[in-house]
C-alpha positions as CSV (number, residue, x, y, z in Angstrom):
1,X,40.2,108.6,23.2
2,X,42.5,110.4,25.6
3,X,46.1,111.3,24.8
4,X,47.5,108.7,27.1
5,X,45.5,105.9,25.5
6,X,46.5,107.1,22.0
7,X,50.2,107.0,23.0
8,X,49.7,103.4,24.3
9,X,48.1,102.5,21.0
10,X,51.1,104.0,19.1
11,X,53.5,101.9,21.2
12,X,51.5,98.8,20.6
13,X,51.6,99.3,16.8
14,X,55.3,100.0,16.9
15,X,56.1,96.8,18.8
16,X,54.3,94.4,16.5
17,X,56.3,92.2,14.1
18,X,55.9,92.9,10.3
19,X,53.0,91.1,8.8
20,X,53.9,88.3,6.3
21,X,50.6,88.6,4.4
22,X,50.6,92.3,3.5
23,X,52.3,92.8,0.1
24,X,52.7,95.0,-2.9
25,X,51.3,93.4,-6.1
26,X,51.8,95.2,-9.5
27,X,52.5,98.4,-7.4
28,X,49.3,98.1,-5.6
29,X,49.4,97.6,-1.8
30,X,47.4,94.6,-0.7
31,X,46.8,94.5,3.1
32,X,45.7,91.4,4.9
33,X,42.2,91.5,6.3
34,X,43.2,92.2,9.8
35,X,45.4,95.2,8.9
36,X,43.0,96.5,6.3
37,X,40.2,96.5,8.9
38,X,42.5,98.1,11.6
39,X,43.5,100.8,9.2
40,X,39.9,101.7,8.3
41,X,39.0,101.9,11.9
42,X,42.0,103.9,13.1
43,X,42.0,106.4,10.2
44,X,38.3,107.0,10.8
45,X,39.1,107.9,14.4
46,X,42.1,110.0,13.4
47,X,40.1,112.0,10.9
48,X,37.6,112.9,13.6
49,X,40.5,114.2,15.9
50,X,42.1,116.1,13.0
51,X,38.7,117.8,12.3
52,X,37.9,118.9,15.9
53,X,40.9,118.2,18.1
54,X,43.4,120.7,19.5
55,X,47.0,121.1,18.3
56,X,48.5,118.5,20.7
57,X,45.7,116.0,19.9
58,X,46.1,116.4,16.2
59,X,49.9,115.7,16.5
60,X,49.3,112.6,18.5
61,X,46.6,111.5,16.0
62,X,49.1,111.8,13.2
63,X,51.6,109.7,15.1
64,X,48.9,107.1,15.6
65,X,48.1,107.0,11.9
66,X,51.8,106.8,10.9
67,X,52.4,104.0,13.4
68,X,50.0,101.7,11.4
69,X,52.8,101.2,8.9
70,X,55.0,99.6,11.5
71,X,52.9,96.4,11.2
72,X,53.6,96.1,7.5
73,X,56.6,98.2,6.5
74,X,57.2,96.2,3.3
75,X,53.8,97.4,2.1
76,X,53.2,100.9,3.4
77,X,49.6,101.9,2.8
78,X,48.9,104.9,0.5
79,X,45.8,105.7,2.6
80,X,48.0,106.4,5.7
81,X,50.4,108.6,3.7
82,X,47.5,110.5,2.1
83,X,46.0,111.2,5.5
84,X,49.4,112.6,6.8
85,X,49.8,114.7,3.6
86,X,46.4,116.3,4.4
87,X,48.0,118.0,7.4
88,X,51.0,119.7,5.6
89,X,48.8,122.8,5.3
90,X,47.4,122.7,8.8
91,X,46.9,126.0,10.6
92,X,49.4,125.0,13.2
93,X,53.1,125.0,12.1
94,X,53.8,122.3,14.7
95,X,51.3,120.0,13.1
96,X,52.7,120.8,9.7
97,X,56.2,119.9,10.8
98,X,55.0,116.7,12.4
99,X,53.2,115.7,9.2
100,X,56.4,116.3,7.1
101,X,58.6,114.3,9.5
102,X,56.2,111.4,9.6
103,X,55.8,111.3,5.8
104,X,59.5,111.0,5.3
105,X,59.8,108.1,7.7
106,X,59.0,104.9,5.7
107,X,55.5,105.8,4.4
108,X,54.2,104.9,1.0
109,X,56.8,106.4,-1.3
110,X,54.6,107.9,-4.0
111,X,52.1,109.5,-1.6
112,X,55.0,110.6,0.6
113,X,56.7,112.4,-2.2
114,X,53.6,114.2,-3.2
115,X,52.8,115.1,0.4
116,X,56.3,116.5,1.1
117,X,56.4,118.4,-2.1
118,X,53.0,119.9,-1.3
119,X,54.3,120.7,2.2
120,X,57.3,122.4,0.7
121,X,55.0,124.6,-1.4
122,X,53.0,125.5,1.7
123,X,56.3,126.3,3.5
124,X,57.4,128.6,0.8
125,X,54.1,130.5,0.8
126,X,54.4,130.9,4.6
127,X,58.0,132.2,4.2
128,X,56.9,134.7,1.5
129,X,54.4,136.2,3.9
130,X,57.0,136.6,6.6
131,X,59.6,137.9,4.1
132,X,57.2,140.6,3.0
133,X,56.7,141.6,6.7
134,X,60.4,141.7,7.3
135,X,60.9,144.0,4.3
136,X,58.2,146.3,5.6
137,X,59.6,146.1,9.1
138,X,63.1,147.2,7.9
139,X,61.5,150.1,6.0
140,X,59.5,151.1,9.1
141,X,62.7,151.3,11.1
142,X,63.5,154.3,9.0
143,X,60.4,156.2,10.2
144,X,57.4,154.4,8.6
145,X,54.5,152.7,10.3
146,X,55.6,149.8,12.7
147,X,55.1,146.2,11.5
148,X,54.1,143.6,14.1
149,X,56.2,140.5,14.1
150,X,55.3,137.6,16.4
151,X,57.7,135.2,18.2
152,X,56.0,132.4,16.3
153,X,56.9,134.0,13.0
154,X,60.5,134.7,13.9
155,X,61.2,131.4,15.6
156,X,58.8,128.7,14.4
157,X,58.5,129.7,10.8
158,X,62.3,129.5,10.1
159,X,62.4,126.1,11.9
160,X,59.4,125.0,9.9
161,X,61.2,125.9,6.6
162,X,64.3,124.0,7.7
163,X,62.1,120.9,8.6
164,X,60.5,121.1,5.1
165,X,63.9,121.1,3.5
166,X,65.1,118.2,5.6
167,X,62.0,116.2,4.6
168,X,62.9,116.7,1.0
169,X,66.3,115.2,1.7
170,X,64.8,112.1,3.1
171,X,62.6,111.2,0.1
172,X,65.1,109.5,-2.1
173,X,63.4,110.8,-5.3
174,X,64.5,112.9,-8.3
175,X,61.6,115.2,-7.8
176,X,63.1,116.2,-4.4
177,X,66.4,116.9,-6.1
178,X,64.7,119.2,-8.6
179,X,62.9,121.1,-5.8
180,X,66.2,121.6,-3.8
181,X,68.2,122.5,-6.9
182,X,65.6,125.1,-7.9
183,X,65.7,126.6,-4.4
184,X,69.5,126.8,-4.4
185,X,69.3,128.8,-7.6
186,X,67.2,131.4,-5.8
187,X,68.5,135.0,-5.4
188,X,71.0,135.1,-2.5
189,X,69.7,138.4,-1.2
190,X,66.7,137.9,1.2
191,X,67.3,134.1,1.4
192,X,68.5,133.3,4.9
193,X,71.8,131.6,5.0
194,X,70.5,128.8,7.3
195,X,68.0,127.9,4.6
196,X,70.7,127.6,2.0
197,X,72.8,125.4,4.3
198,X,69.8,123.2,5.1
199,X,69.0,122.9,1.4
200,X,72.6,121.9,0.7
201,X,72.6,119.3,3.4
202,X,69.3,117.9,2.1
203,X,70.6,117.8,-1.5
204,X,73.7,115.9,-0.5
205,X,71.6,113.5,1.5
206,X,69.9,112.5,-1.7
207,X,73.3,111.4,-3.2
208,X,72.9,112.3,-6.9
209,X,75.0,114.3,-9.4
210,X,72.4,117.0,-9.8
211,X,72.2,117.5,-6.1
212,X,76.0,117.7,-5.7
213,X,76.2,120.1,-8.7
214,X,73.6,122.4,-7.1
215,X,75.6,122.7,-3.9
216,X,78.9,123.4,-5.6
217,X,77.2,125.9,-7.9
218,X,75.8,127.6,-4.7
219,X,79.4,127.9,-3.3
220,X,80.5,129.5,-6.6
221,X,77.6,132.0,-6.5
222,X,78.4,132.8,-2.9
223,X,82.1,133.5,-3.6
224,X,81.3,135.7,-6.5
225,X,78.6,137.5,-4.6
226,X,80.8,138.1,-1.6
227,X,83.5,139.6,-3.8
228,X,81.0,141.9,-5.6
229,X,79.2,142.9,-2.4
230,X,75.9,141.5,-3.7
231,X,74.9,139.9,-0.4
232,X,74.4,142.8,2.0
233,X,73.4,142.4,5.6
234,X,69.7,142.4,5.8
235,X,69.1,143.8,9.2
236,X,70.6,146.6,11.2
237,X,73.6,145.4,13.3
238,X,74.2,146.2,17.0
239,X,70.6,145.5,18.2
240,X,70.5,144.1,21.7
241,X,66.8,143.5,22.2
242,X,64.8,140.3,21.7
243,X,63.6,141.3,18.3
244,X,67.1,141.8,17.0
245,X,68.2,138.4,18.4
246,X,65.2,136.6,16.7
247,X,66.0,138.2,13.4
248,X,69.6,136.9,13.3
249,X,68.7,133.4,12.0
250,X,67.0,135.2,9.1
251,X,70.1,137.1,8.0
252,X,71.4,136.7,4.5
253,X,74.2,134.3,3.7
254,X,77.6,135.0,5.2
255,X,81.1,133.5,5.3
256,X,79.8,131.3,8.2
257,X,77.2,129.8,5.9
258,X,79.8,129.2,3.2
259,X,81.9,127.3,5.7
260,X,78.9,125.3,6.9
261,X,78.1,124.3,3.3
262,X,81.7,123.3,2.6
263,X,81.6,121.2,5.8
264,X,78.5,119.5,4.5
265,X,80.4,118.6,1.4
266,X,83.3,117.3,3.5
267,X,80.8,115.1,5.5
268,X,79.3,113.8,2.2
269,X,82.8,113.0,0.9
270,X,83.6,111.1,4.1
271,X,80.3,109.1,3.9
272,X,81.1,108.2,0.3
273,X,84.7,107.1,1.3
274,X,86.2,109.6,-1.2
275,X,89.4,111.4,-0.4
276,X,88.9,115.1,0.5
277,X,90.4,117.8,-1.7
278,X,94.0,118.5,-0.7
279,X,94.7,122.1,0.3
280,X,96.5,123.9,3.1
281,X,94.0,126.7,3.1
282,X,90.2,126.9,3.3
283,X,88.5,124.9,0.6
284,X,87.1,127.0,-2.2
285,X,84.4,126.3,-4.8
286,X,87.2,125.7,-7.3
287,X,88.6,122.9,-5.1
288,X,85.2,121.3,-4.9
289,X,84.7,121.6,-8.6
290,X,88.0,119.9,-9.3
291,X,87.0,117.2,-6.7
292,X,83.7,116.7,-8.5
293,X,85.3,116.1,-11.8
294,X,87.9,113.7,-10.4
295,X,85.2,111.6,-8.6
296,X,82.3,111.9,-11.0
297,X,81.8,108.2,-11.5
298,X,81.5,107.6,-7.7
299,X,78.3,109.8,-7.6
300,X,75.1,108.2,-8.8
301,X,73.8,110.0,-11.9
302,X,70.2,109.5,-10.8
303,X,68.2,108.2,-7.8
304,X,66.8,104.8,-8.7
305,X,63.1,104.9,-9.2
306,X,61.0,103.0,-6.7
C-alpha cells in the first residue's frame, strides 16, 4: 500500500464514531467482531511495513496502527499499544519519537506505560553514548585525537530525549513520576539544562506531590550548586562555527534554566488556580517551598490508578 493510501486509511479511521459494542470487561479489552477483524488485518500489514519499509513508511505505518483506537477509544486495544511499543528502540530516532508520541495519545494505558518507560530507557542509553563522545570531544580540543560528531547526534538526539520526557508527562501514572523524579536527582554536571527543564515540566504535568517535590528539590540543588560553582560550563565559549552552535543546547544548567523551571511552576500554579508566591524579587526555591507547604492539600498525593 502506498503512502497516500495509508494516509487516507488513517483519516478514515479517525473520522469514525466510537463503537458502542467494544468494551472493557474485568480489565480485559473486548472488541466487537468487526473491529477485532480489522485490527488483525491492519496490524499484520503494519508489521510487514515495519519489517521492510523505509523510515517514512514506518512512521506512517505506526500512525495507521494508532488510528485503530479512534474507533473504540473507550476500549483501547493492548495489541495496538504493544505494536507501537515495539518501535521505541527503532534504528531511526524519528521513528522512535513517533512511537513515543503515539503511545501517549490515548492508547491502552498499561501497555502504553510499559512502552514509554522502555522508550525512556532506550533514550537514556542513546544519550550516554553521545555524552561519552562529547567528553572525548572536549578532551580532544586540548590536543587529542578528534572525535566525529554528526548533526543527527547534536540535533536529533537532544530533541529525542526531550520527546521521551514529554511522553512520560502524558502517562498519568505513578511509575512515570518515579522515572522523572529519579532523573531530576541526577548529577547536575553533564546534564543539559534543557533536559532538566523538560523533565520538570513533565513532572508538573503529572500533578502529584512527589512530582512537585522533585521540581522544587531541583531548584534547591541548582541554587546551591550555582553558589558553590559546581555547575561549570561544559563547552568552550566564544565558538562561532556550526559545531559550537549545535553544542549549546547540550550545555549544563544555567540561570536561564532555573528561570524556565520557576516559570513552569508558575504555570502549574495558575492551572491549579492557586495564588502565586508573593515577592517583589525573583522567586527562589525557598519561596516555592513555602508555597508548597501552604497549598499541600491542593496537590493530589498520588495519581489515581487506572
